[in-house]
C-alpha positions in Angstrom: 88.5 -7.7 -65.6 87.5 -6.0 -62.4 89.5 -6.3 -59.1 86.5 -7.6 -57.1 85.1 -11.0 -57.9 81.9 -12.0 -56.1 80.1 -15.3 -55.9 76.5 -15.6 -57.2 75.1 -15.7 -53.6 77.0 -12.5 -52.6 75.9 -10.7 -55.8 72.3 -11.7 -55.1 72.5 -10.4 -51.5 74.0 -7.1 -52.6 71.4 -6.8 -55.4 68.6 -7.2 -52.8 70.2 -4.4 -50.7 70.3 -2.1 -53.8 66.7 -2.6 -54.7 65.3 0.3 -52.7 68.2 2.7 -53.6 67.7 5.8 -55.8 70.3 6.7 -58.4 73.0 9.0 -57.0 75.0 9.5 -60.3 73.6 10.3 -63.7 75.4 9.9 -67.0 74.1 12.4 -69.6 74.5 12.8 -73.3 78.3 13.5 -73.1 78.9 9.9 -71.9 81.5 8.9 -69.4 83.4 12.1 -68.6 86.1 12.5 -65.9 83.6 14.4 -63.8 81.2 11.5 -63.8 84.0 9.1 -62.8 85.0 11.4 -60.0 81.4 11.7 -58.7 80.9 7.9 -58.9 84.1 7.3 -57.0 83.1 9.8 -54.3 79.6 8.1 -54.1 81.3 4.6 -53.8 83.5 5.9 -51.0 80.5 7.4 -49.1 78.0 4.6 -49.7 79.7 1.5 -51.0 76.7 0.5 -53.1 75.3 2.9 -55.7 72.9 3.1 -58.6 73.8 5.0 -61.7 71.3 6.2 -64.3 72.3 6.4 -68.0 70.3 8.8 -70.1 71.3 7.4 -73.5 69.2 4.9 -75.5 72.1 2.8 -76.9 72.3 -0.5 -75.0 75.8 -1.5 -76.2 77.1 1.9 -75.2 75.5 1.5 -71.7 77.1 -1.9 -71.3 80.5 -0.5 -72.3 80.1 2.3 -69.8 79.1 -0.2 -67.1 82.2 -2.4 -67.6 84.5 0.6 -68.0 83.3 2.2 -64.8 83.7 -1.0 -62.9 87.3 -1.4 -64.1 88.2 2.2 -63.6 86.8 2.4 -60.0 87.8 -1.2 -58.9 84.2 -1.9 -58.2 82.2 -5.1 -58.7 79.4 -4.8 -61.4 76.3 -6.1 -59.6 73.4 -5.4 -62.0 72.6 -3.7 -65.3 68.9 -3.4 -65.8 67.5 -1.1 -68.5 69.1 2.3 -67.9 70.2 1.6 -64.3 73.7 0.3 -63.4 74.5 -1.0 -59.9 78.1 -1.0 -58.6 79.5 -2.1 -55.3 82.8 -1.6 -53.6 83.6 -2.1 -49.9 83.6 1.2 -48.0 87.0 2.2 -46.7 87.5 2.3 -42.9 87.3 5.9 -41.6 90.2 6.8 -39.3 89.8 9.4 -36.7 92.7 11.2 -35.1 93.0 11.5 -31.4 91.9 15.0 -30.3 94.0 15.8 -27.2 91.9 18.9 -26.3 88.7 16.8 -26.2 87.0 16.8 -22.8 85.0 13.8 -21.4 81.4 13.5 -22.5 78.2 13.4 -20.4 77.9 10.8 -17.7 74.8 9.1 -16.5 74.2 8.6 -12.7 71.5 6.8 -10.8 70.3 8.9 -7.8 68.5 7.1 -5.0 66.5 9.2 -2.5 65.1 7.4 0.5 61.6 8.4 1.6 61.2 10.5 4.7 58.4 8.1 5.8 59.6 4.6 6.6 58.4 1.6 4.7 58.1 3.3 1.3 60.3 2.5 -1.7 63.2 4.9 -2.4 62.8 7.2 -5.4 65.2 6.4 -8.2 66.2 9.0 -10.8 68.6 8.9 -13.7 70.6 12.1 -14.0 72.9 13.2 -16.8 75.9 15.2 -15.7 77.8 17.2 -18.3 81.5 17.9 -18.3 81.2 21.3 -16.6 78.8 20.0 -13.9 79.0 18.0 -10.7 76.6 15.9 -8.6 76.1 16.9 -5.0 75.6 14.4 -2.2 71.9 15.4 -2.1 71.5 14.4 -5.8 71.4 17.9 -7.3 73.4 18.8 -10.4 75.4 22.0 -10.0 77.7 23.8 -12.3 81.4 23.3 -11.4 83.4 26.2 -10.2 86.7 26.9 -12.1 89.8 25.6 -10.4 91.7 28.3 -8.5 95.3 28.9 -9.4 97.8 30.3 -7.0 99.0 33.8 -7.5 102.6 32.6 -7.9 101.6 30.2 -10.8 99.7 32.9 -12.6 102.7 35.2 -12.6 104.9 32.7 -14.4 
């Protein structure tokens, strides 16, 4: 039996999500080959919920492929309708390594300029400042100058 057991309500909700999907894996006349298994595994890792189209006419062979794929990939069999098979497996969490060379991203600032005439509302602008830019006191965005290093530190 498969590793993932779903209740009827969960299966029904997943089937509704799969309704609009197109098949991402096709099983041809050669049947369930290792290449098809590998492609289905990659699609399950990427999408979590996939449709598979079987091009053969034999219904019992399709059912056997359906159950064999579900067992081999540790996926839950959701639906087998005609020549379409629907499989679901929770997507694995993607882990990102910390990049120490990464610089800070753009920052948003709100610049308020008071009117030269009294009694009018101040002008409010949103300004995006990139990592190599700075915001002047007048509200202008200027490119930052490189930091100067002392002659003694450059020699070392």
